[in-house]
C-alpha positions in Angstrom: -34.2 -144.8 -23.6 -32.4 -145.5 -27.0 -35.6 -144.8 -29.0 -36.1 -141.3 -27.5 -32.3 -140.6 -27.0 -32.6 -139.9 -23.3 -29.3 -138.6 -22.0 -29.9 -140.4 -18.7 -30.5 -144.0 -17.5 -34.2 -144.8 -17.5 -35.7 -147.3 -15.2 -38.6 -149.5 -16.2 -40.2 -150.4 -12.8 -42.7 -153.1 -13.8 -43.5 -154.0 -10.2 -43.5 -150.4 -8.9 -41.4 -151.5 -6.0 -38.6 -149.1 -6.8 -41.0 -146.2 -7.2 -42.5 -147.0 -3.8 -39.1 -147.4 -2.1 -37.7 -144.1 -3.4 -41.0 -142.2 -3.1 -41.2 -141.4 -6.8 -44.3 -139.3 -7.6 -44.0 -138.4 -11.3 -42.3 -139.4 -14.5 -39.7 -138.3 -14.9 -38.5 -138.0 -11.3 -34.7 -137.6 -11.1 -32.4 -139.0 -8.4 -28.7 -138.3 -8.2 -26.4 -140.3 -5.9 -22.8 -139.5 -5.0 -20.0 -142.1 -5.2 -20.9 -143.4 -1.8 -24.5 -143.9 -3.2 -25.9 -141.2 -0.9 -28.9 -139.4 -2.4 -27.8 -135.8 -3.1 -30.6 -134.6 -5.4 -34.2 -135.5 -6.2 -36.8 -133.8 -8.2 -37.3 -132.2 -11.6 -34.8 -131.6 -14.4 -35.8 -127.9 -14.9 -38.7 -125.5 -14.4 -39.8 -126.0 -18.1 -39.2 -129.6 -19.2 -41.6 -129.4 -22.2 -40.1 -126.2 -23.7 -36.4 -125.9 -23.2 -36.4 -122.3 -24.6 -38.4 -121.3 -21.5 -36.0 -122.8 -18.9 -35.1 -120.3 -16.2 -33.7 -122.8 -13.7 -32.0 -126.1 -14.6 -32.1 -127.7 -11.2 -30.7 -131.1 -12.2 -27.7 -129.5 -14.1 -27.1 -127.1 -11.2 -27.0 -129.9 -8.7 -24.6 -131.9 -10.9 -22.3 -128.9 -11.5 -22.2 -128.0 -7.8 -21.5 -131.5 -6.8 -18.8 -132.0 -9.4 -17.2 -128.7 -8.2 -17.1 -130.1 -4.7 -19.7 -127.6 -3.4 -22.8 -128.3 -1.4 -25.9 -128.6 -3.5 -27.9 -125.4 -3.0 -31.3 -127.0 -3.7 -31.2 -130.7 -3.2 -35.0 -131.3 -3.4 -37.4 -129.9 -6.0 -40.9 -130.8 -7.1 -40.8 -133.3 -10.0 -42.7 -132.1 -13.1 -44.5 -134.6 -15.2 -47.3 -137.1 -15.3 -48.1 -138.7 -12.0 -47.2 -142.4 -11.7 -50.1 -144.6 -12.6 -50.2 -146.9 -9.5 -51.4 -150.4 -10.2 -55.0 -150.9 -9.1 -55.6 -147.2 -8.3 -57.4 -144.4 -10.1 -55.1 -142.8 -12.7 -55.0 -139.5 -10.8 -54.4 -141.1 -7.3 -51.3 -139.9 -5.4 -50.0 -141.4 -2.1 -51.4 -139.5 0.9 -47.9 -138.4 1.9 -47.3 -136.8 -1.5 -47.4 -133.0 -1.4 -45.9 -130.1 -3.2 -42.7 -128.7 -1.7 -42.7 -125.2 -0.4 
């Protein structure tokens, strides 16, 4: 986190228990909780995480701004964009059977 200057908290999940518990599919996969620790957003940061000059929708920022303004989050779930999680003991491209793209 410090080496790459991430502006968020990064979890190193050595056992993969946290990823399984939260249903994480890719890295990064963002989760935002309110002050009562209720999940209010999960998914991608934006529609173009590799090239910020091409961002047309910043889903994570929108969710944070809406929440902090006391509004309902207009899009609380998005498809995470990134490398799939490399599950211990599985083929590198394996995804859980319940994993699917959102409509």
